[in-house]
C-alpha positions in Angstrom: 45.0 5.1 -104.1 47.0 8.4 -104.3 50.8 8.7 -104.5 50.9 9.8 -101.0 49.0 6.7 -99.9 51.4 4.5 -101.8 54.4 6.1 -100.1 52.9 5.3 -96.6 51.9 1.8 -97.8 55.4 1.3 -99.1 57.0 2.0 -95.8 54.6 -0.4 -94.1 55.4 -3.2 -96.5 59.2 -2.6 -96.2 59.1 -2.7 -92.4 60.6 -5.7 -90.5 58.6 -4.6 -87.4 56.0 -2.0 -86.7 55.8 0.1 -83.5 53.3 2.6 -82.5 53.6 5.4 -79.8 51.0 5.3 -77.1 50.7 8.2 -74.7 50.4 6.9 -71.2 49.9 10.0 -69.2 48.4 12.2 -71.7 51.2 14.6 -71.8 54.8 13.3 -72.6 55.2 9.9 -71.0 54.6 7.0 -73.4 55.7 3.9 -74.8 56.2 2.2 -78.3 54.1 -0.9 -78.7 54.7 -3.7 -81.4 51.9 -4.1 -83.8 51.3 -5.8 -87.1 51.6 -4.5 -90.5 47.9 -5.4 -91.3 46.8 -3.5 -88.2 49.0 -0.5 -89.2 47.5 -0.4 -92.7 43.9 -1.0 -91.6 43.8 2.0 -89.1 46.0 4.1 -91.5 43.4 3.5 -94.3 40.6 4.2 -91.8 42.3 7.5 -90.9 42.8 8.5 -94.5 39.1 7.7 -95.4 37.6 9.6 -92.4 39.9 12.6 -93.0 40.1 12.8 -96.8 38.9 16.3 -97.2 41.2 17.9 -94.7 44.2 15.4 -94.7 47.9 16.7 -94.6 49.8 13.8 -96.3 53.1 15.5 -95.6 52.4 15.4 -91.9 51.1 11.8 -92.0 54.0 10.7 -94.0 56.4 12.4 -91.5 54.9 10.4 -88.6 55.8 7.1 -90.2 59.5 6.7 -89.7 61.3 3.8 -91.5 64.6 3.4 -89.6 67.7 2.0 -91.2 67.4 -1.2 -89.1 64.0 -1.8 -91.1 61.8 -1.1 -88.2 58.8 1.3 -88.7 58.0 3.8 -85.9 54.7 5.5 -86.0 54.5 8.6 -83.7 
């Protein structure tokens, strides 16, 4: 596991709750949905593995926002 993966994993582990953004109309309208930490880590690992040659970890890390209230929002 790379340092960048560890940073993303740490955010997931620290989160009280996890929310992911879902586009509803395909343009701008969407909603956050609550999910589990295990699902977030599973799909994040899948994404990392399938894009390992062209992955921009800075961009990935920026989409995982751990807020002050302890909730993780993934955009």
